[in-house]
N, C-alpha and C positions, 0 to 999 in steps of 0.2 A: 534460780534465775531471778536476776533483778531487773524491774522495769522502771526507767527514769523518764518521766514525763515533764519535760522542760517547761511546758506552758503553765504547770501548776505554780511556778514562781514567775512573777512579772518580770519581763525583759524586753528588750528591742526584738528579741525573737518573734513575739507575737505581731509586731508591726509588719514584719517580712511576711509571715503566714497570712495576716489580713489581706495584703495586696496580692498574694498569690491566689487567695480564694475569690477575690473580687471579680465578677465576671466582666466588668468594664476594663479594669486595669489588666486583665488577662490577655487582652487583645494586643498588648505590647510584649512581644514574645522576648525581646532583649531584657526587659524589666524582670519578666518571669524568670529567665536564666540567671539574672544576677541575683535575685533574691534567694534562689536556689543555692547558689555559691556562697552567698552570705551566711546562710543557715547551716551549710556545711562547715564554714569555719567555726561558728559557734559550737556545734557538735563536737568538732576536733578539740577545741579549747577545754570543753568539759570531760571529754575522754582522758585528755592529758593529766587531769588531777588523779586519774585512778591508775596510771603507769607506774612501773618500778623506776627508780631514780638511782644515779650514782653521782658521786662528786668527782669533778675534774679541776685541775688549776689551768688557768688561762693567764698567758703573759700578756700583760697591758704596757703601753709605753711607760708607766710609771711604776709598775709592780706586778704582783701575782694576785689574781682573783680566784677564790674557791666558789665553783657554781654547781649547783645540782641540775643534772640534764637527764632526759628519758634514757632508759637502759632496756629497751625491749625492741626485739625485731618486729617491724610492722609490716603487713601486707594489707594493702586497701583494694578491696574487691567491690565491683560495682556491676548492677545489672543494666545492660543497655535497653533503650537509648536515653530515656528521661533521667538515668542516674548519673549522665556525664556532668552537668553542672555542679551537682552535689559532690560528685567525685574531685571535680577541680578545686572546690572550696575546701574539702578535707585535706586534700594534697598540698595546698598552698601552706598549710600548717605543718603537716607531717611531710615535709619535702623530702625526707630520706626513705620513706616507705616504698616497698616493692609494690607492683601493680598487678591487679587481676582484673579480667572483664568477662562477663558471661552474657551471652545472648539468649534471652528467654522471651517466649510469647505464648498468647493463649491461642490454641487451636480448637475452632468451634465445630460442633458436631450438630445432631438434632436437638431441637428445644433450647437452643442457645446455651447447651451444656459445653463445657470446654475442659481441656487438659492442658497442662503447662508443658511446653516443648522446650528443650535446650538443644540448640543446634551448634553452638560454639563456645569454648572457653579457652583463655589464655591466661596462665598463672605460673608463677614460680611455685615451688613447694611451700606449704603452709605449716608443715609439720614442726611442732614445737614452737611456733611463732605466735604472734597476736594478730588475729584475724579481723579487720573491720570490714563489715559487709554491708553495703549501703543500697537502697533502693527508695525512690521517691514516695511511693505508695505502698503501705502495707495492708493489702485487703484481705485475702485469704491466708496468706502466708505461705502458699505452696510454691511460689518462685523461689523465695529466700531458702525454704527447705532444701529444694533440689539444688539451688546454686551451692549451699554449704556442702551437701553430699558430694557435687562434682569437684569442689575445690580441695575437699578433704580425703578424696578416696585413696590417696597415697600416703596418708598421714594425717592426723588431727592437729589443729592448732592447741597451743597451750591456753590461749584465752580467746574468746569470741565476743565481739561488739557488734550488735545490729543496730543500723541507723536508718530510720524512717521518719521524715518530717511530718507525714500524716499517716495514722494507722485506725484499723477498726478494732473494736473490742473482740470480735471474732478472730481476727488475724492475730492479735497479741495472745490469746488463749491457746490457739493453734501452736504457735511457737513454744509456749510453755511446755507442751507435750510432745513436740517433734524435734527440739534442739537440745543438746546437752545442758543440763540444769546447773551443774556445779561451777562452770566457768564462763557462762554467757550472761552479758548485760545488754538489754534491749534500750535503745535511746530513741524517743519520739517527741515531735513538737505538738502534737494533739492527738487525742484519741476520740474518734467519733462513733456514735452509738449504732448506726444503722448500715447493714450492708444488704444491696438489693439482691433480687434473684438471679441478676446478671453479675453479680460480685462487684458492683460498684459502690464505693464508700459515699455515704450521705451524712452530713452536707459535702464533704470532701471539696474537690475543686475541679473535677472533670479528668480528662485524659492528659496527664502530665506530659508524655511524649509529644503529643500533638501541639500542646500549649508551648513546648519549647522549640520545636523544630518543624511544625506544619502537620497537616492531615496526611494520614496514610493513604495509599491506594487500597 
């Protein structure tokens, strides 16, 4: 399994992450969503460098141009609800991709312990395709593991790309153990060291879903 931490190389991605983390700028939910979309486009561009390509000939008004274009069937899967702006950003680059959506949430019990519940999933077959599975925060990794299991239960993808703008060390290590090793690449924007006893990433940025769309009941 390959781990790509984009913040290890300086780019404008760091500016977008800084604005998302800033507790004052976070109050502007439109800006927060826009930055998630921007980050999604950056991840998509980086993933595009790893795809298989084929040569096609394009007729222009003046002649024929030979161009190398992506040659993989992509399925873009996203965990609701915070993942929607990220999904839109990636989809704006991979506009021919099929789309999957998974509804996952934390169900709390005693002592603030929780399990991940998946109530809904809508997806085409991912068998033999390239699955890009995106979530805004990679905390424990449990949501992404269950989402992958749900989407691949009728057939596994040929390649798997995990996208998470902010991750925890613990979450990355969990994915190394729980997802296929040979064909999986994890793309993150930053890896934070601490995960609290309530499984919140520190310094993190807070509840991404609430910051995108408002507080839950």
